[in-house]
MIKE-67943 format. One line per field, with one value per residue (C-alpha): residue number from 0; z negated, y negated, x negated. Coordinates in Angstrom, 3 decimals. Example, Ala and Ser with C-alpha at 12.3 -4.5 7.8 and 13.67 -1.06 7.14 Angstrom:
<pts>
resi = [0_1]
up = [-7.800_-7.140]
north = [4.500_1.060]
east = [-12.300_-13.670]
</pts>
This chain:
<pts>
resi = [0_1_2_3_4_5_6_7_8_9_10_11_12_13_14_15_16_17_18_19_20_21_22_23_24_25_26_27_28_29_30_31_32_33_34_35_36_37_38_39_40_41_42_43_44_45_46_47_48_49_50_51_52_53_54_55_56_57_58_59_60_61_62_63_64_65_66_67_68_69_70_71_72_73_74_75_76_77_78_79_80_81_82_83_84_85_86_87_88_89_90_91_92_93_94_95_96_97_98_99_100_101_102_103_104_105_106_107_108_109_110_111_112_113_114_115_116_117_118_119_120_121_122_123_124_125_126_127_128_129_130_131_132_133_134_135_136_137_138_139_140_141_142_143_144_145_146_147_148_149_150_151_152_153_154_155_156_157_158_159_160_161_162_163_164_165_166_167_168_169_170_171_172_173_174_175_176_177_178_179_180_181_182_183_184_185_186_187_188_189_190_191_192_193_194_195_196_197_198_199_200_201_202_203_204_205_206_207_208_209_210_211_212_213_214_215_216_217_218_219_220_221_222_223_224_225_226_227_228_229_230_231_232_233_234_235_236_237_238_239_240_241_242_243_244_245_246_247_248_249_250_251_252_253_254_255_256_257_258_259_260_261_262_263_264_265_266_267_268_269_270_271_272_273_274_275_276_277_278_279_280_281_282_283_284_285_286_287_288_289_290_291_292_293_294_295_296_297_298_299_300_301_302_303_304_305_306_307_308_309_310_311_312_313_314_315_316_317_318_319]
up = [-0.182_0.350_-1.411_0.707_-1.154_-1.674_-1.153_2.238_0.958_1.838_-0.709_-2.791_-2.135_0.524_2.390_3.243_-0.529_-0.060_2.228_-0.294_-2.829_-1.203_-0.523_-4.066_-5.368_-3.031_-3.037_-7.120_-6.446_-3.251_-2.694_0.695_1.962_3.215_4.267_7.652_8.279_11.251_8.713_8.186_4.609_3.104_5.463_4.233_0.599_1.629_-1.021_-3.908_-2.226_-1.955_-5.751_-7.129_-4.400_-3.072_-1.848_-0.033_1.668_5.194_7.032_10.575_11.528_14.677_16.753_16.714_19.089_16.808_14.050_15.396_16.528_13.177_11.646_14.021_12.887_9.648_10.345_11.517_8.433_6.248_5.656_6.153_7.507_7.352_10.142_10.212_12.412_13.677_16.383_19.443_18.724_16.983_20.487_23.394_21.980_20.161_22.843_24.898_21.581_19.489_22.928_23.843_20.073_18.092_20.425_23.226_20.376_17.709_15.141_12.644_12.290_10.576_12.729_10.876_13.438_11.355_12.530_15.020_18.306_17.138_13.043_14.473_14.420_14.720_15.670_18.757_22.186_21.503_18.295_19.292_20.145_21.874_23.763_20.814_20.305_23.932_24.339_21.769_23.119_26.437_23.852_23.810_20.083_18.407_16.128_16.353_13.486_12.660_9.287_8.449_4.765_1.644_0.462_3.998_4.965_1.460_2.115_5.730_5.024_2.319_4.577_7.624_5.514_5.472_9.168_11.521_14.739_15.264_13.588_14.658_12.123_12.860_9.202_8.439_6.634_4.740_5.136_5.387_4.536_1.784_3.539_1.130_-2.822_-3.900_-3.965_-0.977_0.891_4.860_7.045_9.961_13.514_11.193_12.190_9.183_9.849_8.126_9.274_10.628_13.988_16.827_19.647_19.812_18.336_17.777_17.279_15.818_14.080_12.227_11.350_14.097_11.530_9.473_12.513_13.598_10.400_10.662_14.393_13.010_10.660_13.384_15.551_12.756_12.306_16.275_15.882_17.032_15.216_15.403_14.154_13.197_13.453_12.163_14.326_12.205_14.159_17.814_18.419_17.606_18.334_16.653_20.017_17.830_16.267_19.460_21.207_18.335_17.564_21.614_22.251_19.549_20.763_24.495_24.550_22.820_22.319_21.488_19.288_18.934_18.391_21.517_24.888_26.457_29.448_27.406_23.805_21.761_24.226_27.381_25.401_24.240_28.044_28.880_26.384_27.640_31.287_31.555_28.637_27.748_29.699_28.534_29.473_27.501_26.614_26.089_22.948_22.874_24.860_28.857_30.793_28.669_26.859_23.138_22.161_19.134_17.187_13.874_14.343_13.790_16.638_18.632_17.802_19.525_22.301_23.430_22.489_19.812_17.141_15.761_17.719_20.823_19.590_19.177_22.557_24.237_21.949_23.914_27.147_26.594_25.433_28.835_30.814_29.732]
north = [0.151_-3.611_-6.935_-10.554_-12.888_-15.753_-18.323_-17.860_-19.374_-19.210_-16.600_-17.166_-13.734_-12.596_-9.861_-7.835_-6.820_-5.435_-2.365_-2.021_-2.395_0.491_2.571_2.630_3.478_6.571_7.448_7.724_10.377_12.540_12.985_13.980_10.056_8.045_4.889_4.278_0.622_-1.571_-3.609_-5.608_-4.319_-7.834_-9.234_-7.097_-6.596_-2.967_-3.648_-2.963_0.435_1.160_0.139_2.308_5.594_5.203_8.934_8.009_5.173_5.049_2.235_3.514_-0.158_-2.164_1.042_1.353_4.326_6.064_5.369_6.484_9.890_10.196_9.665_13.050_15.076_14.524_14.611_18.391_19.336_18.508_14.424_11.738_8.884_4.899_3.128_-0.493_-3.055_-6.447_-5.913_-6.748_-3.637_-1.646_-1.139_-2.685_-0.667_2.296_3.199_6.181_7.412_6.634_8.207_11.563_12.213_11.143_11.092_13.963_16.299_15.478_14.226_12.229_9.105_5.541_2.668_-0.850_-4.100_-7.356_-10.652_-9.682_-12.119_-16.210_-15.477_-14.954_-18.760_-20.283_-16.678_-17.647_-15.561_-13.013_-11.966_-12.915_-9.371_-10.642_-7.077_-4.480_-2.929_-3.225_-0.599_1.399_1.645_3.954_6.507_9.523_10.124_7.655_4.691_0.904_-1.310_-5.033_-5.605_-9.232_-9.896_-8.089_-5.961_-4.802_-3.979_-2.142_0.032_0.989_1.697_4.006_5.723_5.838_8.284_10.720_10.700_13.274_11.322_8.576_5.158_1.781_-0.876_-4.731_-6.421_-10.172_-11.102_-14.191_-16.676_-15.675_-16.293_-13.926_-12.505_-9.659_-9.055_-6.294_-3.469_-3.365_0.056_0.353_3.563_3.215_3.439_1.413_-2.044_-4.269_-6.425_-9.663_-11.663_-10.760_-13.306_-12.837_-15.240_-14.274_-11.844_-12.583_-9.651_-10.532_-8.634_-10.036_-13.513_-14.143_-12.562_-16.218_-18.265_-16.526_-16.910_-20.886_-20.085_-19.276_-21.620_-24.334_-22.745_-22.529_-26.025_-26.375_-24.125_-20.944_-17.995_-16.255_-12.403_-11.378_-8.335_-7.361_-4.993_-3.975_-0.712_-1.362_2.687_4.388_1.771_1.396_1.934_2.333_-0.781_-2.569_-1.500_-2.308_-5.823_-6.889_-4.811_-7.630_-10.821_-10.353_-12.056_-11.500_-13.267_-11.050_-13.089_-11.671_-12.791_-10.692_-10.581_-10.429_-8.380_-5.688_-5.675_-5.880_-7.696_-5.452_-2.340_-3.699_-5.033_-1.575_0.109_-2.794_-2.163_1.542_1.142_-1.940_-4.847_-7.973_-12.009_-11.679_-14.767_-13.779_-15.761_-15.258_-15.133_-15.478_-14.081_-16.476_-15.875_-17.213_-20.267_-21.827_-23.742_-23.755_-21.310_-24.079_-25.535_-22.324_-21.621_-25.088_-24.246_-20.688_-21.700_-19.199_-22.417_-22.020_-24.639_-22.293_-19.971_-21.763_-23.294_-19.821_-18.533_-21.375_-20.228_-16.811_-17.622_-19.771_-16.784_-14.686]
east = [-0.145_-1.393_-0.012_-0.647_-2.123_-0.450_-2.612_-5.178_-8.260_-11.675_-13.135_-15.889_-17.412_-19.529_-17.364_-20.511_-20.503_-16.989_-18.897_-21.863_-19.029_-17.008_-20.622_-21.768_-18.626_-18.098_-21.911_-21.565_-19.114_-20.125_-23.917_-23.333_-22.734_-26.099_-26.541_-28.935_-30.157_-32.136_-34.615_-31.434_-30.562_-30.495_-28.456_-25.682_-26.763_-27.271_-30.433_-28.151_-27.811_-31.115_-31.852_-29.527_-29.434_-33.244_-33.112_-30.575_-31.159_-33.251_-34.685_-34.858_-36.763_-36.044_-34.914_-30.952_-30.866_-33.068_-30.744_-27.899_-29.815_-31.152_-27.673_-26.340_-28.913_-28.437_-24.553_-25.432_-26.745_-23.409_-24.445_-21.930_-24.178_-23.407_-25.435_-25.931_-27.392_-25.985_-23.266_-24.815_-27.753_-25.197_-23.611_-25.647_-28.911_-27.464_-23.875_-26.176_-26.444_-23.284_-21.761_-23.603_-24.995_-22.105_-19.058_-19.747_-21.223_-18.629_-20.814_-18.695_-21.159_-20.252_-21.434_-21.387_-21.839_-21.900_-21.636_-18.826_-17.927_-18.229_-19.230_-22.839_-22.611_-25.662_-27.829_-26.485_-25.908_-28.734_-26.911_-23.544_-21.576_-18.528_-18.238_-19.112_-15.731_-14.995_-17.583_-16.903_-12.774_-14.434_-15.589_-13.249_-11.528_-13.673_-12.078_-12.431_-11.649_-11.783_-10.837_-10.400_-11.082_-12.825_-9.760_-9.286_-13.191_-13.217_-10.398_-11.288_-15.025_-13.501_-11.504_-13.727_-15.762_-12.998_-12.388_-14.386_-14.585_-17.557_-15.900_-17.207_-16.141_-17.007_-17.942_-17.747_-20.786_-19.901_-17.333_-13.577_-10.265_-8.534_-5.509_-4.810_-5.252_-7.874_-6.608_-4.860_-5.220_-4.636_-4.265_-6.084_-4.337_-1.518_-0.963_0.006_3.308_2.396_5.601_8.777_10.420_12.305_10.675_7.417_4.758_1.499_-1.575_-4.468_-7.569_-10.401_-10.849_-8.232_-5.417_-5.459_-5.480_-2.687_-0.928_-0.900_0.177_3.365_4.215_2.970_5.373_7.981_8.118_9.273_11.703_9.835_10.420_7.051_5.889_2.452_0.873_-2.692_-3.539_-6.834_-7.467_-7.660_-8.604_-6.006_-4.047_-0.554_2.053_4.884_4.601_3.505_6.668_9.105_7.953_7.869_11.017_12.722_10.303_10.205_6.872_3.711_-0.162_-3.222_-6.352_-8.949_-12.894_-13.978_-14.199_-10.693_-11.112_-12.522_-10.675_-7.554_-5.866_-6.320_-5.998_-2.370_-1.936_-2.599_-0.131_2.840_1.842_2.847_5.923_7.293_6.038_6.407_4.782_1.421_-1.254_-4.843_-6.494_-10.317_-13.284_-12.915_-15.681_-18.346_-21.789_-22.087_-23.993_-25.930_-22.797_-20.964_-18.106_-15.361_-17.008_-17.085_-13.361_-12.456_-15.030_-13.367_-9.850_-9.317_-8.070_-4.479_-3.023_-4.431_-2.515_0.160_0.170_0.030_3.086_4.837_3.617_4.783_8.349_8.867_7.860_10.301]
</pts>
């Protein structure tokens, strides 16, 4: 069960701690769980794992492909490996090994890609994963997750450990908005209906969930009743919730911190085109590289603000 927070304030905690908190709790109760890092443990406070469980912490160095291969070997011996690197390296650099050694070979390893999309901010385009989830969507039976806050990251980290397939989860490292109360739980493959509405559906994930909520509030002032869904799992997609919503509203906006041509919006478009076509507007990155700037600036530059979402909703309604 989950509980939506009364206020969606900026959380004083670092979201990366949700991962290490969940890992520490699991590792205290399950000696099969291990953490493999690519010389970036300090970036997600995984040094806490290294301190408490040095025998189950492994630094693979700046060698992401090798880290994934090592994880697959460990999984073959009965371990439950989690592998972390920045999202660009956890996807592009390690994809061949993830696809073949993990996916094709049916090794249930759990890959964590930190600093998703524009949250990489001043690290710039070389460290800004705008297509990471799109790559993993192509791996048969893989699970792709984009949590939005501390509670969801904590819960989905724990849920991932029990999965029998390759998982890829994005990890917001620092600043984020609290969407859910601590202790909330979430089911992989089941989206969350945050707000009911009848005029348009807004589906978002990750850092875009807050903007979707605020866009719905802005639309309400204009007499438009928007339904908001947090689609934290991109694969397997919650088609039942999606189809039920658009069957009622007849229009949809997808909002993602990702390239729209290969991400959440495109995955949803594939479902709707086959089963229930409705007007759809896409908020996210549109065939562009990243850039060095603050996250707020990048939201405006790439058209990902709450105002952009509200405007897209009005366009979608106008196309009914």
